[in-house]
C-alpha positions in Angstrom: -5.2 -70.1 9.1 -3.2 -68.1 11.6 -5.0 -65.5 13.6 -4.3 -61.9 12.7 -2.7 -59.5 15.2 -4.8 -58.6 18.1 -6.5 -55.1 18.0 -5.9 -53.2 21.2 -8.9 -51.4 22.7 -6.9 -48.2 23.2 -8.8 -46.0 20.7 -12.1 -46.8 22.5 -11.1 -44.3 25.2 -10.7 -41.4 22.7 -14.3 -40.2 22.9 -13.8 -39.8 26.6 -10.6 -37.9 26.1 -12.2 -35.7 23.5 -15.0 -35.0 26.0 -12.5 -34.0 28.7 -10.6 -31.9 26.2 -13.9 -30.2 25.1 -14.7 -29.3 28.8 -11.2 -28.5 30.1 -9.0 -28.0 27.0 -7.4 -24.8 25.9 -10.4 -23.7 23.8 -12.7 -24.3 26.6 -10.6 -22.2 29.0 -10.4 -19.4 26.4 -14.2 -19.5 26.0 -14.6 -19.4 29.8 -12.3 -16.3 29.9 -14.4 -14.8 27.1 -17.5 -15.3 29.2 -15.9 -13.7 32.3 -15.0 -10.7 30.2 -18.7 -10.5 29.3 -19.5 -10.5 33.0 -17.0 -7.7 33.6 -18.7 -5.7 30.9 -22.1 -6.3 32.5 -20.9 -5.2 35.9 -21.1 -1.4 35.5 -24.6 -1.6 34.1 -25.9 -3.9 36.8 -24.2 -1.8 39.5 -26.1 1.2 38.2 -29.4 -0.6 38.2 -28.7 -2.2 41.6 -28.3 1.2 43.1 -31.5 2.4 41.5 -33.4 -0.7 42.8 -32.0 -0.2 46.3 -33.1 3.4 46.3 -36.6 2.7 44.9 -37.2 -0.4 47.1 -35.4 0.3 50.5 -37.0 -2.7 52.0 -34.9 -5.1 49.9 -31.2 -5.3 50.4 -28.9 -5.3 47.4 -27.7 -8.8 48.2 -31.2 -10.4 48.1 -31.9 -12.6 45.0 -35.0 -10.8 43.8 -33.5 -7.3 43.7 -30.5 -8.7 41.9 -32.6 -10.3 39.3 -34.6 -7.1 38.8 -31.4 -5.2 38.5 -30.2 -7.6 35.9 -33.5 -7.3 33.9 -33.1 -3.5 34.0 -29.4 -3.6 33.0 -30.0 -5.6 29.8 -31.7 -2.8 27.9 -28.8 -0.5 28.8 -26.4 -3.2 27.5 -28.4 -3.4 24.3 -28.3 0.3 23.8 -24.5 0.4 24.3 -24.2 -2.4 21.7 -25.6 -0.1 19.1 -22.5 2.0 19.2 -20.3 1.4 16.1 -17.2 0.7 18.1 -19.0 -2.2 19.9 -18.4 -4.5 16.9 -14.6 -3.6 17.0 -14.4 -4.6 20.7 -16.6 -7.7 20.5 -15.2 -8.9 17.2 -11.6 -8.7 18.5 -12.5 -10.7 21.6 -14.5 -13.2 19.7 -11.7 -13.8 17.2 -9.1 -14.3 19.9 -11.1 -16.2 22.6 -14.2 -17.6 21.1 -12.8 -20.0 18.6 -15.5 -19.4 16.1 -15.3 -21.0 12.6 -16.3 -18.2 10.2 -15.7 -14.6 9.2 -15.8 -12.2 12.1 -15.4 -8.4 11.4 -13.5 -6.0 13.7 -14.4 -2.8 11.8 -16.9 -0.5 13.4 -20.5 -1.2 12.4 -21.5 1.4 9.8 -25.0 0.3 9.2 -28.1 -0.2 11.4 -28.4 -3.8 10.4 -24.8 -4.5 11.6 -25.5 -2.4 14.8 -28.6 -4.4 15.7 -26.8 -7.6 15.2 -23.9 -6.4 17.4 -26.4 -5.2 20.0 -27.9 -8.7 20.2 -24.5 -10.3 20.4 -23.3 -7.9 23.1 -26.5 -8.6 25.2 -26.1 -12.4 24.8 -22.4 -12.1 25.6 -22.9 -10.1 28.8 -25.9 -12.1 30.0 -24.2 -15.5 29.6 -21.1 -14.1 30.9 -22.8 -12.8 34.0 -24.4 -16.1 34.7 -21.1 -17.9 34.2 -19.4 -15.5 36.5 -22.0 -15.9 39.2 -21.8 -19.7 38.9 -18.0 -19.7 38.9 -17.9 -17.6 42.1 -20.8 -18.9 44.1 -21.4 -22.5 43.2 -18.0 -24.2 43.7 -17.6 -23.1 47.3 -21.1 -24.5 48.1 -20.1 -27.8 46.4 -16.9 -28.0 48.5 -18.9 -27.4 51.7 -21.3 -30.2 50.8 -18.4 -32.6 50.1 -16.6 -31.6 53.4 -19.6 -31.4 55.7 -20.0 -35.1 56.4 -16.3 -35.3 57.3 -16.2 -32.3 59.5 -19.6 -32.7 61.1 -20.6 -30.0 63.4 -17.3 -28.1 63.1 -18.0 -27.6 59.3 -19.3 -24.3 58.0 -23.0 -24.5 57.1 -23.8 -24.5 53.4 -26.3 -22.0 52.1 -29.9 -22.4 53.4 -31.4 -23.7 50.2 -29.2 -26.8 50.1 -28.9 -27.5 53.9 -31.6 -30.2 53.8 -29.4 -32.2 51.4 -26.6 -32.5 54.1 -28.7 -35.0 56.0 -27.7 -37.9 53.7 -24.1 -38.7 52.9 -24.7 -40.0 49.4 -27.0 -37.1 48.5 -24.6 -34.5 49.9 -21.7 -36.0 48.0 -23.6 -36.3 44.7 -24.9 -32.7 45.0 -21.4 -31.4 45.9 -19.9 -33.0 42.8 -22.7 -31.7 40.7 -22.2 -28.2 41.9 -18.5 -28.4 41.1 -19.1 -29.6 37.6 -22.1 -27.2 36.9 -20.0 -24.1 36.0 -17.8 -26.1 33.7 -20.8 -27.6 31.9 -22.6 -24.2 31.6 -19.5 -22.5 30.4 -18.8 -25.1 27.8 -22.5 -25.0 26.5 -22.5 -21.2 26.5 -19.1 -20.9 24.8 -20.2 -23.3 22.1 -23.4 -21.4 21.5 -21.6 -18.1 21.2 -19.0 -19.6 18.9 -21.8 -20.8 16.5 -23.6 -17.3 16.7 -20.5 -15.2 16.3 -20.2 -15.4 12.4 -23.9 -14.7 12.1 -24.0 -11.7 14.5 -20.5 -10.3 14.1 -19.9 -11.4 10.5 -20.6 -9.4 7.4 -24.1 -8.3 6.7 -25.6 -8.3 3.2 -24.6 -4.5 3.1 -21.1 -5.4 4.2 -20.8 -8.0 1.5 -22.1 -5.6 -1.1 -19.6 -2.9 0.0 -16.8 -5.5 -0.1 -17.9 -6.6 -3.6 -17.9 -2.9 -4.7 -14.5 -2.4 -3.2 -13.2 -5.4 -5.1 -14.8 -4.2 -8.3 -13.2 -0.8 -7.8 -9.8 -2.4 -7.3 -10.2 -4.5 -10.4 -11.4 -1.5 -12.4 -8.3 0.4 -11.2 -6.0 -2.4 -12.1 -7.6 -2.7 -15.6 -7.2 1.1 -16.0 -3.5 0.9 -15.1 -3.1 -2.1 -17.5 -4.7 -0.1 -20.3 -2.5 2.9 -19.5 0.7 0.7 -19.6 -0.3 -1.0 -22.8 -1.4 2.2 -24.7 1.5 4.4 -23.5 4.5 2.3 -22.9 3.6 -0.5 -25.2 2.9 2.0 -28.1 6.3 3.8 -27.4 8.2 0.5 -27.4 6.6 -0.5 -30.7 7.4 2.8 -32.3 11.0 2.7 -31.0 11.4 -0.8 -32.4 10.1 0.3 -35.8 12.3 3.5 -35.8 15.4 1.5 -34.8 14.8 -1.0 -37.6 14.3 1.8 -40.2 17.4 3.6 -39.0 19.5 0.4 -39.2 18.3 -0.4 -42.7 18.9 3.1 -44.1 22.0 4.1 -42.0 24.3 3.9 -45.0 22.1 4.7 -47.9 20.1 7.6 -46.2 22.1 9.0 -43.3 19.7 12.0 -42.9 16.7 9.7 -42.5 18.6 7.5 -40.1 19.5 10.6 -38.0 15.9 11.7 -38.0 14.8 8.2 -36.8 17.3 8.2 -34.0 16.1 11.7 -32.9 12.6 10.3 -33.0 13.7 7.4 -30.9 15.1 9.8 -28.3 11.9 11.8 -28.2 9.8 8.7 -28.0 11.9 7.3 -25.1 11.5 10.6 -23.2 7.8 10.5 -23.8 7.6 6.9 -22.6 9.4 7.8 -19.4 6.9 10.5 -18.8 4.0 8.1 -19.5 5.5 5.6 -17.1 5.8 8.3 -14.4 2.1 8.9 -14.9 1.2 5.3 -14.6 3.3 4.9 -11.5 1.7 7.9 -10.1 -1.7 6.2 -10.5 -0.4 3.2 -8.6 1.0 5.4 -5.8 -2.0 7.7 -5.9 0.2 10.8 -6.0 -1.3 14.2 -6.4 1.7 15.7 -8.3 2.0 12.9 -10.9 2.7 13.8 -14.5 -0.4 15.0 -16.4 -1.6 12.5 -19.0 -1.7 13.3 -22.7 -4.7 14.9 -24.3 -5.8 15.7 -27.9 -3.7 18.9 -27.5 -0.6 16.5 -27.8 -1.9 14.9 -30.9 0.4 16.8 -33.3 3.5 15.5 -31.6 2.1 11.9 -31.8 1.5 12.3 -35.5 5.0 13.7 -36.0 6.6 10.7 -34.3 4.6 8.4 -36.6 5.7 10.3 -39.7 9.3 10.2 -38.5 9.4 6.4 -39.1 8.3 6.8 -42.7 4.5 6.4 -42.2 2.4 8.7 -44.5 -0.2 9.9 -42.0 -3.0 11.9 -43.5 -4.7 13.7 -40.7 -7.8 15.9 -40.9 -10.3 17.3 -38.4 -13.7 18.9 -38.7 -15.3 21.0 -36.0 -12.8 19.8 -33.4 -11.7 22.2 -30.6 -9.5 20.3 -28.2 -9.5 23.0 -25.6 -13.3 22.8 -25.2 -13.4 19.0 -24.7 -13.9 17.5 -21.2 -10.6 16.2 -19.8 -11.6 12.6 -19.6 -12.9 12.6 -23.2 -9.8 14.3 -24.5 -7.5 11.8 -22.7 -9.3 8.7 -23.8 -9.6 10.0 -27.4 -5.8 10.5 -27.5 -5.3 6.9 -26.3 -7.7 5.6 -29.0 -5.8 7.5 -31.7 -2.5 6.3 -30.2 -3.5 2.7 -30.3 -4.9 3.0 -33.8 -1.6 4.5 -35.0 0.4 1.9 -33.2 -1.5 -0.9 -34.8 -1.1 0.7 -38.2 2.7 1.1 -37.8 3.0 -2.6 -36.8 0.7 -4.0 -39.5 0.7 -1.6 -42.5 4.4 -1.7 -43.3 4.7 2.1 -43.9 1.5 2.3 -46.0 -0.5 5.5 -45.7 -2.7 5.9 -42.7 -5.8 8.1 -42.6 -6.8 9.7 -39.2 -10.0 11.7 -39.0 -11.5 13.5 -36.0 -14.9 14.9 -36.6 -17.5 16.5 -34.4 -21.1 15.7 -35.4 -24.3 16.0 -33.4 -22.6 16.2 -30.0 -20.4 13.1 -30.8 -16.7 12.9 -31.5 -16.0 10.5 -34.3 -12.5 9.0 -34.5 -11.6 7.1 -37.6 -8.2 5.4 -38.4 -7.9 3.5 -41.7 -4.9 1.8 -43.1 -4.2 -0.9 -45.7 -3.9 -4.5 -44.7 -0.8 -6.6 -45.5 -0.9 -8.5 -48.8 -2.2 -12.0 -48.3 -2.3 -15.1 -50.5 -5.3 -15.4 -52.9 -7.9 -17.9 -52.0 -8.0 -16.9 -48.3 -11.6 -16.2 -47.5 -11.0 -14.1 -44.4 -8.2 -11.6 -43.6 -5.5 -12.4 -41.1 -6.3 -11.2 -37.5 -4.3 -8.3 -36.5 -4.6 -8.5 -32.8 -2.3 -11.4 -32.4 -3.9 -12.2 -29.0 -3.0 -8.7 -27.7 -5.1 -6.5 -25.5 -5.1 -3.3 -27.6 -8.6 -3.7 -29.0 -9.9 -5.0 -25.6 -8.5 -1.9 -23.9 -10.1 0.3 -26.5 -13.5 -1.4 -26.0 -13.2 -0.8 -22.3 -12.4 2.8 -22.7 -15.2 3.4 -25.1 -17.7 1.5 -23.0 -16.8 3.6 -19.9 -17.5 6.7 -22.0 -20.8 5.2 -23.2 -19.7 5.4 -26.8 -19.4 2.9 -29.7 -16.4 1.2 -31.3 -16.1 -0.8 -34.5 -12.8 -2.3 -35.6 -12.3 -4.7 -38.5 -11.4 -5.2 -42.2 -13.3 -3.5 -44.9 -13.2 -3.4 -48.7 -13.0 -0.3 -50.9 -16.9 -0.2 -51.2 -17.9 -1.9 -48.0 -17.1 -5.0 -46.0 -16.4 -7.0 -49.2 -15.7 -6.4 -52.8 -18.8 -6.8 -55.1 -17.3 -9.7 -57.1 -16.4 -11.5 -53.9 -12.9 -12.3 -55.3 -11.1 -10.6 -52.4 -12.5 -10.1 -48.9 -11.0 -6.9 -47.7 -7.9 -4.8 -48.1 -8.2 -2.2 -45.3 -8.4 -2.1 -41.6 -10.9 0.5 -40.2 -11.1 1.7 -36.6 -14.2 3.9 -35.9 -15.1 5.2 -32.5 -18.0 7.5 -31.5 -17.6 9.3 -28.1 -20.5 11.5 -26.8 -19.4 15.0 -25.8 -21.8 15.3 -23.0 -21.8 13.5 -19.6 -18.7 11.3 -20.2 -18.5 8.5 -17.7 
């Protein structure tokens, strides 16, 4: 058997390349810059506390290590207090998104809750603390490492390294190793600190439970508004187009035999079209959130709606009891008009010009709306009536309207004495829409 092709050991060096890229690559350099910005943000606070420490303890110079550590400890509470400002999350979130390379959702909106402010304060404190350490290591440690590497070569002419590391200059190998270590130390610390901040960024600068709840509410509000606009389009423009279609068909059928009726139907088509344009302006105003949009129809406009239905030949029998449209709340009056409009539209589409009964009654602080019309004839032997909805969204929209008003809605076929005839020979011959809307506290 012939040997297969040799496998080159090239990919074995990839882990080393990945390690170098992690320490010196573009993301590592951006995180180092992010940490240096944290050091820059820490500087004013530490300068203030350094002056205070120098004034209180005049025996210690501001360049001594102990006073600087004390000034840093005193500066951190001030940093934490500044991180409680709402705008701190906007600043830190924008920097973390651009430079930190975090995997997760980071917000740049001002923190509007104390939970978000506390998280931002913790992030701001960690950012400035790790940034201050990174800045100090980047400025002070590499020069010391270079001196340790050059000291054996220059001998007595070399500058002396800092006192804490001068004993290491007595041995060449120790001086070289320590010098290389000091050069690498800022890179290692910056990489570790940057990765730690990148992991913490989504937790501390990301959405809090309150933010997620607010976002969910905003999405629900948007969906509710979209559903409301969809209902308006269906109930207004959809109804108008259905009526126009029925009127046009009637006018075409009777144009020669009954010109007067055809002329009346064409006039009704014109009025319905104008009304549809006004309804469309109203819905577009809802989408654009215009203040001067066309006012929606209410029960005060119900007579015109009934006249348009009668113009196409439908025998609409309308009656009301105890109804005073001017005294009804605006929301209730608008939604009641839409329910009657949808009920009439369905009757015109499915009742084939049969008589339609519309009743509006006020009983015990409830507005009762009833629309009844005959069903189409159907073959005998069918146990259930044919569905009228045809997969449309009219009944769904009415259920949504009634539910928002905390009312009740029933829609379905009924017989002359109830849901079914007593003898069971025929299931139902009428379609009945009944809605009950409370007059008080409409949603």
